[in-house]
N, CA, C and O atoms as a Tinker XYZ file with bonds, in Angstrom:
   312  protein
     1  N      0.931000   -1.130000   -0.071000    73     2
     2  CA     0.000000    0.181000    0.046000    64     1     3
     3  C      0.866000    1.302000    0.074000    63     2     4     5
     4  O      1.847000    1.458000    0.801000    81     3
     5  N      0.386000    2.111000   -0.833000    73     3     6
     6  CA     1.180000    3.468000   -0.867000    64     5     7
     7  C      0.250000    4.686000   -0.516000    63     6     8     9
     8  O     -0.977000    4.626000   -0.600000    81     7
     9  N      0.898000    5.714000   -0.143000    73     7    10
    10  CA     0.382000    6.946000    0.484000    64     9    11
    11  C      0.632000    8.078000   -0.600000    63    10    12    13
    12  O      1.723000    8.229000   -1.150000    81    11
    13  N     -0.444000    8.830000   -0.842000    73    11    14
    14  CA    -0.168000   10.180000   -1.562000    64    13    15
    15  C     -1.201000   11.162000   -1.091000    63    14    16    17
    16  O     -2.346000   10.817000   -0.797000    81    15
    17  N     -0.770000   12.378000   -1.029000    73    15    18
    18  CA    -1.728000   13.441000   -0.682000    64    17    19
    19  C     -2.501000   14.063000   -1.787000    63    18    20    21
    20  O     -2.105000   13.953000   -2.947000    81    19
    21  N     -3.643000   14.748000   -1.468000    73    19    22
    22  CA    -4.266000   15.352000   -2.365000    64    21    23
    23  C     -3.448000   16.431000   -3.401000    63    22    24    25
    24  O     -3.639000   16.541000   -4.612000    81    23
    25  N     -2.553000   17.137000   -2.626000    73    23    26
    26  CA    -1.677000   18.249000   -3.216000    64    25    27
    27  C     -0.665000   17.314000   -4.395000    63    26    28    29
    28  O     -0.460000   17.761000   -5.524000    81    27
    29  N     -0.158000   16.123000   -3.977000    73    27    30
    30  CA     0.652000   15.348000   -4.936000    64    29    31
    31  C     -0.182000   14.819000   -5.994000    63    30    32    33
    32  O      0.394000   14.265000   -6.929000    81    31
    33  N     -1.608000   14.910000   -6.002000    73    31    34
    34  CA    -2.360000   14.492000   -7.058000    64    33    35
    35  C     -2.953000   15.594000   -7.801000    63    34    36    37
    36  O     -3.842000   15.325000   -8.609000    81    35
    37  N     -2.579000   16.803000   -7.635000    73    35    38
    38  CA    -3.100000   17.931000   -8.210000    64    37    39
    39  C     -4.102000   18.693000   -7.447000    63    38    40    41
    40  O     -4.712000   19.659000   -7.907000    81    39
    41  N     -4.242000   18.218000   -6.267000    73    39    42
    42  CA    -5.459000   18.898000   -5.579000    64    41    43
    43  C     -4.952000   20.180000   -4.694000    63    42    44    45
    44  O     -4.057000   20.895000   -5.145000    81    43
    45  N     -5.460000   20.409000   -3.612000    73    43    46
    46  CA    -5.164000   21.557000   -2.854000    64    45    47
    47  C     -5.026000   21.306000   -1.381000    63    46    48    49
    48  O     -4.860000   22.303000   -0.679000    81    47
    49  N     -5.067000   20.136000   -0.810000    73    47    50
    50  CA    -4.804000   19.883000    0.593000    64    49    51
    51  C     -4.027000   18.742000    0.754000    63    50    52    53
    52  O     -3.690000   17.964000   -0.138000    81    51
    53  N     -3.736000   18.677000    2.038000    73    51    54
    54  CA    -2.760000   17.393000    2.644000    64    53    55
    55  C     -3.305000   16.318000    2.873000    63    54    56    57
    56  O     -2.584000   15.486000    3.424000    81    55
    57  N     -4.794000   15.892000    2.548000    73    55    58
    58  CA    -5.517000   14.836000    2.894000    64    57    59
    59  C     -4.665000   13.581000    2.271000    63    58    60    61
    60  O     -4.063000   13.669000    1.201000    81    59
    61  N     -4.693000   12.539000    2.988000    73    59    62
    62  CA    -3.767000   11.489000    2.506000    64    61    63
    63  C     -4.811000   10.394000    1.906000    63    62    64    65
    64  O     -5.959000   10.193000    2.302000    81    63
    65  N     -4.196000    9.810000    0.965000    73    63    66
    66  CA    -5.058000    8.466000    0.305000    64    65    67
    67  C     -4.125000    7.344000    0.364000    63    66    68    69
    68  O     -2.925000    7.538000    0.166000    81    67
    69  N     -4.564000    6.253000    0.608000    73    67    70
    70  CA    -3.810000    5.023000    0.761000    64    69    71
    71  C     -4.460000    4.178000   -0.331000    63    70    72    73
    72  O     -5.688000    4.114000   -0.391000    81    71
    73  N     -3.615000    3.474000   -1.268000    73    71    74
    74  CA    -4.036000    2.570000   -2.267000    64    73    75
    75  C     -2.922000    1.614000   -2.531000    63    74    76    77
    76  O     -1.761000    1.796000   -2.164000    81    75
    77  N     -3.377000    0.543000   -3.222000    73    75    78
    78  CA    -2.384000   -0.540000   -3.540000    64    77    79
    79  C     -2.045000   -0.346000   -5.111000    63    78    80    81
    80  O     -1.025000   -0.886000   -5.540000    81    79
    81  N     -2.796000    0.341000   -5.908000    73    79    82
    82  CA    -2.555000    0.484000   -7.285000    64    81    83
    83  C     -2.636000    2.276000   -7.554000    63    82    84    85
    84  O     -3.053000    3.115000   -6.755000    81    83
    85  N     -2.182000    2.463000   -8.714000    73    83    86
    86  CA    -2.355000    3.894000   -9.179000    64    85    87
    87  C     -3.806000    4.132000   -9.335000    63    86    88    89
    88  O     -4.306000    5.141000   -8.839000    81    87
    89  N     -4.634000    3.134000  -10.095000    73    87    90
    90  CA    -5.772000    3.336000  -10.440000    64    89    91
    91  C     -6.646000    3.522000   -9.234000    63    90    92    93
    92  O     -7.536000    4.369000   -9.304000    81    91
    93  N     -6.481000    2.788000   -8.082000    73    91    94
    94  CA    -7.282000    3.035000   -6.868000    64    93    95
    95  C     -6.976000    4.406000   -6.436000    63    94    96    97
    96  O     -7.847000    5.081000   -5.887000    81    95
    97  N     -5.804000    4.854000   -6.647000    73    95    98
    98  CA    -5.322000    6.239000   -5.836000    64    97    99
    99  C     -6.123000    7.316000   -6.658000    63    98   100   101
   100  O     -6.592000    8.319000   -6.121000    81    99
   101  N     -6.234000    7.066000   -7.859000    73    99   102
   102  CA    -7.009000    8.018000   -8.800000    64   101   103
   103  C     -8.219000    8.132000   -8.218000    63   102   104   105
   104  O     -8.647000    9.251000   -7.937000    81   103
   105  N     -8.840000    7.159000   -7.990000    73   103   106
   106  CA   -10.288000    7.023000   -7.729000    64   105   107
   107  C    -10.613000    7.625000   -6.417000    63   106   108   109
   108  O    -11.636000    8.287000   -6.241000    81   107
   109  N     -9.669000    7.372000   -5.428000    73   107   110
   110  CA    -9.828000    8.007000   -4.116000    64   109   111
   111  C     -9.851000    9.395000   -4.417000    63   110   112   113
   112  O    -10.799000   10.117000   -4.108000    81   111
   113  N     -8.717000    9.835000   -5.079000    73   111   114
   114  CA    -8.657000   11.322000   -5.431000    64   113   115
   115  C     -9.786000   11.964000   -6.183000    63   114   116   117
   116  O    -10.133000   13.109000   -5.895000    81   115
   117  N    -10.359000   11.296000   -7.111000    73   115   118
   118  CA   -11.560000   11.759000   -7.746000    64   117   119
   119  C    -12.877000   11.866000   -6.809000    63   118   120   121
   120  O    -13.655000   12.809000   -6.948000    81   119
   121  N    -13.064000   10.953000   -5.945000    73   119   122
   122  CA   -14.030000   10.994000   -5.131000    64   121   123
   123  C    -13.974000   12.157000   -3.999000    63   122   124   125
   124  O    -15.001000   12.665000   -3.549000    81   123
   125  N    -12.616000   12.541000   -3.569000    73   123   126
   126  CA   -12.574000   13.465000   -2.759000    64   125   127
   127  C    -12.706000   14.733000   -3.427000    63   126   128   129
   128  O    -13.147000   15.680000   -2.776000    81   127
   129  N    -12.343000   14.907000   -4.800000    73   127   130
   130  CA   -12.445000   16.142000   -5.499000    64   129   131
   131  C    -14.027000   16.439000   -5.810000    63   130   132   133
   132  O    -14.534000   17.560000   -5.862000    81   131
   133  N    -14.618000   15.325000   -5.983000    73   131   134
   134  CA   -16.204000   15.407000   -6.201000    64   133   135
   135  C    -16.889000   16.157000   -4.907000    63   134   136   137
   136  O    -17.720000   17.065000   -4.943000    81   135
   137  N    -16.296000   15.508000   -3.727000    73   135   138
   138  CA   -16.953000   15.857000   -2.333000    64   137   139
   139  C    -16.537000   17.363000   -2.116000    63   138   140   141
   140  O    -17.346000   18.129000   -1.594000    81   139
   141  N    -15.310000   17.793000   -2.500000    73   139   142
   142  CA   -14.906000   19.126000   -2.283000    64   141   143
   143  C    -15.641000   20.015000   -3.143000    63   142   144   145
   144  O    -16.018000   21.095000   -2.689000    81   143
   145  N    -15.915000   19.652000   -4.464000    73   143   146
   146  CA   -16.787000   20.464000   -5.507000    64   145   147
   147  C    -18.075000   20.617000   -4.943000    63   146   148   149
   148  O    -18.547000   21.754000   -4.928000    81   147
   149  N    -18.817000   19.551000   -4.414000    73   147   150
   150  CA   -19.984000   19.712000   -3.892000    64   149   151
   151  C    -20.104000   20.585000   -2.682000    63   150   152   153
   152  O    -21.196000   21.085000   -2.413000    81   151
   153  N    -19.195000   20.770000   -2.039000    73   151   154
   154  CA   -18.949000   21.712000   -0.698000    64   153   155
   155  C    -18.701000   23.071000   -1.317000    63   154   156   157
   156  O    -18.989000   24.063000   -0.648000    81   155
   157  N    -18.157000   23.219000   -2.618000    73   155   158
   158  CA   -17.887000   24.489000   -2.917000    64   157   159
   159  C    -16.558000   25.014000   -2.463000    63   158   160   161
   160  O    -16.420000   26.236000   -2.403000    81   159
   161  N    -15.542000   24.202000   -2.130000    73   159   162
   162  CA   -14.372000   24.465000   -1.586000    64   161   163
   163  C    -13.474000   25.240000   -2.637000    63   162   164   165
   164  O    -13.103000   24.738000   -3.698000    81   163
   165  N    -13.166000   26.537000   -2.211000    73   163   166
   166  CA   -12.458000   27.378000   -3.328000    64   165   167
   167  C    -11.125000   26.970000   -3.759000    63   166   168   169
   168  O    -10.740000   27.057000   -4.925000    81   167
   169  N    -10.398000   26.500000   -2.739000    73   167   170
   170  CA    -8.770000   26.057000   -3.248000    64   169   171
   171  C     -8.875000   24.869000   -4.095000    63   170   172   173
   172  O     -8.104000   24.693000   -5.039000    81   171
   173  N     -9.862000   24.001000   -3.768000    73   171   174
   174  CA   -10.020000   22.813000   -4.554000    64   173   175
   175  C    -10.473000   23.072000   -5.983000    63   174   176   177
   176  O    -10.029000   22.525000   -6.992000    81   175
   177  N    -11.533000   24.094000   -5.900000    73   175   178
   178  CA   -12.244000   24.362000   -7.296000    64   177   179
   179  C    -11.023000   25.058000   -8.260000    63   178   180   181
   180  O    -10.975000   24.925000   -9.482000    81   179
   181  N    -10.204000   25.705000   -7.573000    73   179   182
   182  CA    -9.072000   26.406000   -8.344000    64   181   183
   183  C     -8.197000   25.320000   -8.839000    63   182   184   185
   184  O     -7.791000   25.377000  -10.000000    81   183
   185  N     -7.902000   24.439000   -8.148000    73   183   186
   186  CA    -7.057000   23.248000   -8.408000    64   185   187
   187  C     -7.771000   22.481000   -9.674000    63   186   188   189
   188  O     -7.169000   22.230000  -10.718000    81   187
   189  N     -9.112000   22.155000   -9.431000    73   187   190
   190  CA    -9.835000   21.455000  -10.751000    64   189   191
   191  C     -9.805000   22.242000  -11.999000    63   190   192   193
   192  O     -9.755000   21.643000  -13.074000    81   191
   193  N     -9.836000   23.735000  -11.948000    73   191   194
   194  CA    -9.989000   24.464000  -12.867000    64   193   195
   195  C     -8.427000   24.209000  -13.666000    63   194   196   197
   196  O     -8.369000   24.153000  -14.894000    81   195
   197  N     -7.436000   24.094000  -12.960000    73   195   198
   198  CA    -6.114000   23.924000  -13.673000    64   197   199
   199  C     -6.135000   22.546000  -14.289000    63   198   200   201
   200  O     -5.593000   22.402000  -15.385000    81   199
   201  N     -6.743000   21.456000  -13.654000    73   199   202
   202  CA    -6.685000   20.386000  -14.305000    64   201   203
   203  C     -7.643000   20.234000  -15.620000    63   202   204   205
   204  O     -7.404000   19.488000  -16.569000    81   203
   205  N     -8.779000   21.096000  -15.485000    73   203   206
   206  CA    -9.686000   21.033000  -16.612000    64   205   207
   207  C     -8.879000   21.889000  -17.698000    63   206   208   209
   208  O     -9.160000   21.507000  -18.834000    81   207
   209  N     -7.982000   22.909000  -17.670000    73   207   210
   210  CA    -7.387000   23.497000  -18.637000    64   209   211
   211  C     -6.391000   22.558000  -19.249000    63   210   212   213
   212  O     -6.243000   22.595000  -20.471000    81   211
   213  N     -5.646000   21.663000  -18.475000    73   211   214
   214  CA    -4.831000   20.646000  -19.114000    64   213   215
   215  C     -5.700000   19.735000  -19.840000    63   214   216   217
   216  O     -5.230000   19.365000  -20.916000    81   215
   217  N     -6.836000   19.281000  -19.537000    73   215   218
   218  CA    -7.639000   18.409000  -20.076000    64   217   219
   219  C     -7.857000   18.794000  -21.668000    63   218   220   221
   220  O     -8.063000   17.929000  -22.520000    81   219
   221  N     -7.784000   20.189000  -21.954000    73   219   222
   222  CA    -8.061000   20.568000  -23.152000    64   221   223
   223  C     -6.784000   20.167000  -24.282000    63   222   224   225
   224  O     -6.827000   20.267000  -25.508000    81   223
   225  N     -5.735000   19.719000  -23.483000    73   223   226
   226  CA    -4.636000   19.278000  -24.412000    64   225   227
   227  C     -4.320000   17.949000  -24.000000    63   226   228   229
   228  O     -3.586000   17.730000  -23.037000    81   227
   229  N     -4.846000   17.055000  -24.690000    73   227   230
   230  CA    -4.828000   15.559000  -24.467000    64   229   231
   231  C     -3.516000   15.106000  -24.214000    63   230   232   233
   232  O     -3.290000   14.450000  -23.197000    81   231
   233  N     -2.544000   15.405000  -25.096000    73   231   234
   234  CA    -1.012000   15.112000  -24.829000    64   233   235
   235  C     -0.559000   15.594000  -23.407000    63   234   236   237
   236  O      0.011000   14.838000  -22.621000    81   235
   237  N     -0.835000   16.828000  -23.147000    73   235   238
   238  CA    -0.310000   17.342000  -21.733000    64   237   239
   239  C     -1.010000   16.447000  -20.690000    63   238   240   241
   240  O     -0.340000   15.927000  -19.799000    81   239
   241  N     -2.201000   16.275000  -20.769000    73   239   242
   242  CA    -2.794000   15.550000  -19.771000    64   241   243
   243  C     -2.344000   13.976000  -19.626000    63   242   244   245
   244  O     -2.166000   13.450000  -18.527000    81   243
   245  N     -2.211000   13.410000  -20.667000    73   243   246
   246  CA    -1.616000   12.132000  -20.869000    64   245   247
   247  C     -0.057000   12.204000  -20.051000    63   246   248   249
   248  O      0.297000   11.386000  -19.202000    81   247
   249  N      0.559000   13.085000  -20.405000    73   247   250
   250  CA     1.859000   13.195000  -19.711000    64   249   251
   251  C      1.807000   13.426000  -18.206000    63   250   252   253
   252  O      2.527000   12.792000  -17.434000    81   251
   253  N      0.932000   14.354000  -17.808000    73   251   254
   254  CA     0.720000   14.653000  -16.559000    64   253   255
   255  C      0.274000   13.189000  -15.684000    63   254   256   257
   256  O      0.781000   12.844000  -14.617000    81   255
   257  N     -0.683000   12.529000  -16.352000    73   255   258
   258  CA    -1.177000   11.392000  -15.507000    64   257   259
   259  C      0.005000   10.315000  -15.511000    63   258   260   261
   260  O      0.151000    9.544000  -14.563000    81   259
   261  N      0.849000   10.307000  -16.647000    73   259   262
   262  CA     2.067000    9.242000  -16.593000    64   261   263
   263  C      2.985000    9.730000  -15.619000    63   262   264   265
   264  O      3.541000    8.901000  -14.899000    81   263
   265  N      3.267000   11.114000  -15.464000    73   263   266
   266  CA     4.235000   11.634000  -14.278000    64   265   267
   267  C      3.604000   11.205000  -12.729000    63   266   268   269
   268  O      4.314000   10.752000  -11.831000    81   267
   269  N      2.282000   11.417000  -12.621000    73   267   270
   270  CA     1.696000   10.918000  -11.331000    64   269   271
   271  C      1.868000    9.402000  -11.111000    63   270   272   273
   272  O      2.211000    8.916000  -10.033000    81   271
   273  N      1.591000    8.667000  -12.273000    73   271   274
   274  CA     1.730000    7.255000  -12.187000    64   273   275
   275  C      3.117000    6.859000  -11.779000    63   274   276   277
   276  O      3.277000    5.950000  -10.964000    81   275
   277  N      4.095000    7.483000  -12.294000    73   275   278
   278  CA     5.630000    7.206000  -12.172000    64   277   279
   279  C      6.003000    7.483000  -10.572000    63   278   280   281
   280  O      6.643000    6.738000   -9.830000    81   279
   281  N      5.393000    8.814000  -10.252000    73   279   282
   282  CA     5.521000    9.134000   -8.731000    64   281   283
   283  C      5.022000    8.085000   -7.878000    63   282   284   285
   284  O      5.681000    7.694000   -6.913000    81   283
   285  N      3.873000    7.598000   -8.185000    73   283   286
   286  CA     3.045000    6.606000   -7.374000    64   285   287
   287  C      3.960000    5.414000   -7.137000    63   286   288   289
   288  O      4.276000    4.957000   -6.038000    81   287
   289  N      4.383000    4.929000   -8.478000    73   287   290
   290  CA     5.187000    3.800000   -8.369000    64   289   291
   291  C      6.602000    3.879000   -7.828000    63   290   292   293
   292  O      7.274000    2.877000   -7.586000    81   291
   293  N      6.969000    4.986000   -7.672000    73   291   294
   294  CA     8.359000    5.177000   -6.879000    64   293   295
   295  C      8.419000    5.320000   -5.475000    63   294   296   297
   296  O      9.478000    5.387000   -4.850000    81   295
   297  N      7.007000    5.377000   -4.849000    73   295   298
   298  CA     6.846000    5.428000   -3.605000    64   297   299
   299  C      7.164000    4.139000   -2.753000    63   298   300   301
   300  O      6.775000    3.052000   -3.180000    81   299
   301  N      7.831000    4.217000   -1.608000    73   299   302
   302  CA     7.771000    2.968000   -0.851000    64   301   303
   303  C      6.429000    2.641000   -0.230000    63   302   304   305
   304  O      5.535000    3.436000    0.058000    81   303
   305  N      6.452000    1.303000   -0.075000    73   303   306
   306  CA     5.188000    0.800000    0.443000    64   305   307
   307  C      5.095000    1.231000    1.923000    63   306   308   309
   308  O      6.109000    1.372000    2.606000    81   307
   309  N      4.007000    1.408000    2.335000    73   307   310
   310  CA     3.804000    1.787000    3.713000    64   309   311
   311  C      3.960000    0.637000    4.786000    63   310   312
   312  O      3.802000    0.882000    5.981000    81   311
């Protein structure tokens, strides 16, 4: 199991997520983002806007995802 923070995954806070795979980590991050969006949390909304801008450029988004995947894989197991 590995640990990453919301900030490490492009978010805005230090909430920790624990997962065995990058896909699980991404799912946890997305669920947290959805919760923060529903609460109208401004700092998270700003972070989401940055990611949405990146989504307009598929190559940039894919590179970003791959960099996060590599970061996850390089982490030691908890």
